[in-house]
N, C-alpha and C positions, 0 to 999 in steps of 0.2 A: 232176027231182031226181036220177035215176040218172046222167044225163049230167054233172051238176055233180060228183057224187061220183067218177065215172070220171076227169073232168078233173083233179080235185084229186089223185087217186092217180097220174095220169101226171106231174103237176108234182112231186109228192113223189119219184117215181122219177127225174125229170130232175135235180133238185138234190140228191138224196140227203140229205134233211133231217136224218137221224139223225147225219150226220157233223159237224153243228154242235157236237156234244159235244167235239170236239177243241179248238175255240177258246174257247168260252164260259167254261169254268172259269178260264182265265188272264186273261180280261177282269175277272172278278169278284175274282180274287186281287189284281190290281193296284188295283182300286177299294177293296177292303177295307184293304189295306196303306196306300194313300194317305190314307184317311180314319181310319186307326188304329181300325177297327171298322166299324160299320154306317154306310152312306153315304146311307140314306134311300130311301123307296119311289119317289120321283120319278126319281132317277137309276137305280134298278133297272129301271124300266119303259123309260126312254129308252135305257139301255145295252143292254137286251134287244132292243129294236126296231132299234137301230143295228147290232148284231152280226148279227142274223138277215137284215136287208135287205142288208147288205154281203156276206154269204156267199151269199145267193140271187143277187145280182148277179154275183158272181165265178163261181159254178158255171154260171149260165145263159149268160154270155159264153163260158166255156170250152166248153160243149156246142155252142153256136151256131157258134163258129169251127172246132171240131173235127169237125163233122158229116160232112165229106168223108172224113176219116181214119177216124172211127169206123165208117163204113159198110163199110169194107174189113176191119175187125178182127172176127173171129168173136166175141170176148168182148164187144164193144160194139155190134154191129150191130143189136141189138134195143132200143136206147135210144129213148125217145120222140122225141128230136131227130132221129133217123135214120129210124125206120120210119114216120113220117108222123102219129103220134098227136098231136104238137104241131107245127103248121106254123111256118114261118119268121116270119110276121107275129106270131103269138102269142108266140114266143120273144123277138122284139125288143120287143114291148109289155111283157112280163114284165121284161126287162132295164131298160127306161126307168122302169117303175113302181118297181122296187126302188132304182134310183139316186136317184129323186126322194124316196122315203121316207127314204133314208139322209141326204141333204143337208138335208132339212127337220128331221129328228131332231137332226142335228148343230147346227143353228141354235138349237134350244131347249136344247141342253146348255151351250155357251158359245161365245165368239167364236173361240177357237183351234180348237176342234173344227170349227166351221163353215168357217174358212179352209182347213183341211186336208182337208175332206171330198172335194173334187174330185180333188186329187192322190192321195188314198188310192184312190179309185175307178179312176183311171188306172193305178196300180200293180197293182191287183187284175186289171184287164183285160189288162195286158201279159203275164201269164204264158203265155197261149195262144200268143202270138207268140214269146216268148222260147225256148220249148222246140223251136222249129223251126230254130234256128240255134246253140244252145249247150247243152252238157251240164250247164252250171251251172243249168239250169232247176229242178233238184231243190232247190237252195239258194234260188232265186227263189220257189218255192212256199213254202218255209219262211219267207221274208221276208214273204209276204202274210199268213200266220197270225201271225207275230211282231208284226204291227201291232196285234194284239188287246190285249196288255197295255199297249202305249204309248197306245192309245186309252183304255184304262181309267183310267190315271193322269191323262191330259189331262182326262177328264170330271170328275174330282174336284178336281184341283189347278190345272188350266189351265196346266200346265207339264210338262216331261219330266224325270224324276229319273234319277240314275245307277242306282239299284237296278232301275228299270223297264227300263232298257236291258239289264242283265244278265238279267233275267227274259225279255225278248224274245229275246235271243241264245240262251238255253236252248231256247225254243220253236222258233226257227229251225232249230237243229241237230237237235232232236227230230223235227220234221216232215220235214226233208230226209232224215234217217236212215231213217224208216219208209217214206217215199216211194220210196227206193232199193230197199227190199225188195219193195214192191208192184210196182215197175216190172219186176222180174224176170219177171213173168207175161207181159209183152209184149216180152221181149228179142228173140226171133226176128222178130216182126212189125216192131219198130222197125228192125232191121237191114235187112229187106226194103224198108221204106219210106224208108230213109235218114234216119230221125229221130235227133235228138241226145239220147240218153240214156246214162247211164254204163253200164248193163248192155249196151246194144248196142255201145258203143265198146270197153269194157274187159273184158267177160265177168262171169260169175257170182261167181267167187272174189274178184276185185278189188272188185266191188260190195258184197259182204258185208263185206269188210275196211273199206271207206270208211264204210259204214253204222255199223259198230261204233265207228269213230273219231268220227263225228258224234255218236253217242249218248254217248260219253265226254265230249265237249265240252259237250253239253247238260247233263249232270249237273254238270260243273265250273262252268258259268255259273249254274246254279240255286243252287249252293253260294255263289257270289259274291253272288247276289241276297239270300240269307238273311243273309249277313254284313253287306252294305252297308245293308240295311233294319233291321238290329239286331233280328232276330227271335229266337225262343227254341227250346226243345226240340222242340216239335211241328213247327216249320218244318224243323229239321235232320232230323227223322224223315221228313218229306215227301220230302226229297231222297234219303234212304237207300232209302225204299220205291220211289221212281221208278227209282233205279239197279237195284234188285233186279228190278223188272218189266221193264226194258229188257234185263237179262241173261237173264231167262226168255224174252223174245221172241226173242232171237238163238239161244237154246238150242233152242227148238222148230222154228225155221226151219232151223237147221243139221242137225237130225235128218231133216227131210223138207221139201222146198221147197213141197209141197202145203199146208203149215201156214201159208202167208202170210196167207190171209184171216183165220184165227184170230188170228194175231199182230196184224194190222192193225186189225181191228175190236174185238176183245175186250180185248187188253192195253192198247192205246193209248187206247181209249175209257174204260176205268176209271182209267188213270193220272191224267188231268186231274181227274177227280172226286175221287179220293182225295187228291190234292195240295190241292185246294180245301178239303176237309173238315178236313185237318190244319192248314191255315193259319187256318181259322176257330177251331179249338181253340186254336191258339197265341195268337191275338189275344184270345180269351175268357179264357184262364187264365194 
């Protein structure tokens, strides 16, 4: 029993399960708006399984492909994928299992979700390769999480709406913006390894400027989403609160670069949850 508990803890550390909070709220925002309210327990369960399995797959692929780089980085050298706690065979088995769960779940959602399931997995897996040859990897990471609201509206309506595209673009620039700040921690390591990241290529000041620009675009696209979806007061409030939280994030990072973890995990973790709550209030009242 102890060995099972230990293995589960190692898996949790491998995939950083708590980071699922970044994408889940925006899946459910898209589903709620598409259904103009509650979309049913069946879709809630299927959407949850699909979201978790897709993210597990993406994180496990990233850890598996990056294990050689992570082994050389002091910040990541103690990850389970590097230090031997989860060997390569178990990592591959975990990847295949979650891919299968995602595809099967998509089949039970609807035909369009099923047809797009494999292309989505390929996009999720491509990030680990993309960052080895292009500094646009930060935007590509944003794209992988931006698939969440698109998947949400597909689950409910079996189509892609314009407002869901605006919502997804907001997520794309939001994620890319905070990934830029997070990447500052590895700026010197990335330079040494010749990796393509904006901090390594252009430095700290330029990175912070681009991050701010991305976050302004995120707020703008979320505003377009609210307008296009014809939402009300609480939805506009959600955009305003998101803008205030992102402003606060940049303020604490500009004070001291050591605040990156606080900005990354705390501010961005709560942003999606608050956004979801306010959209629920908007659709309810």
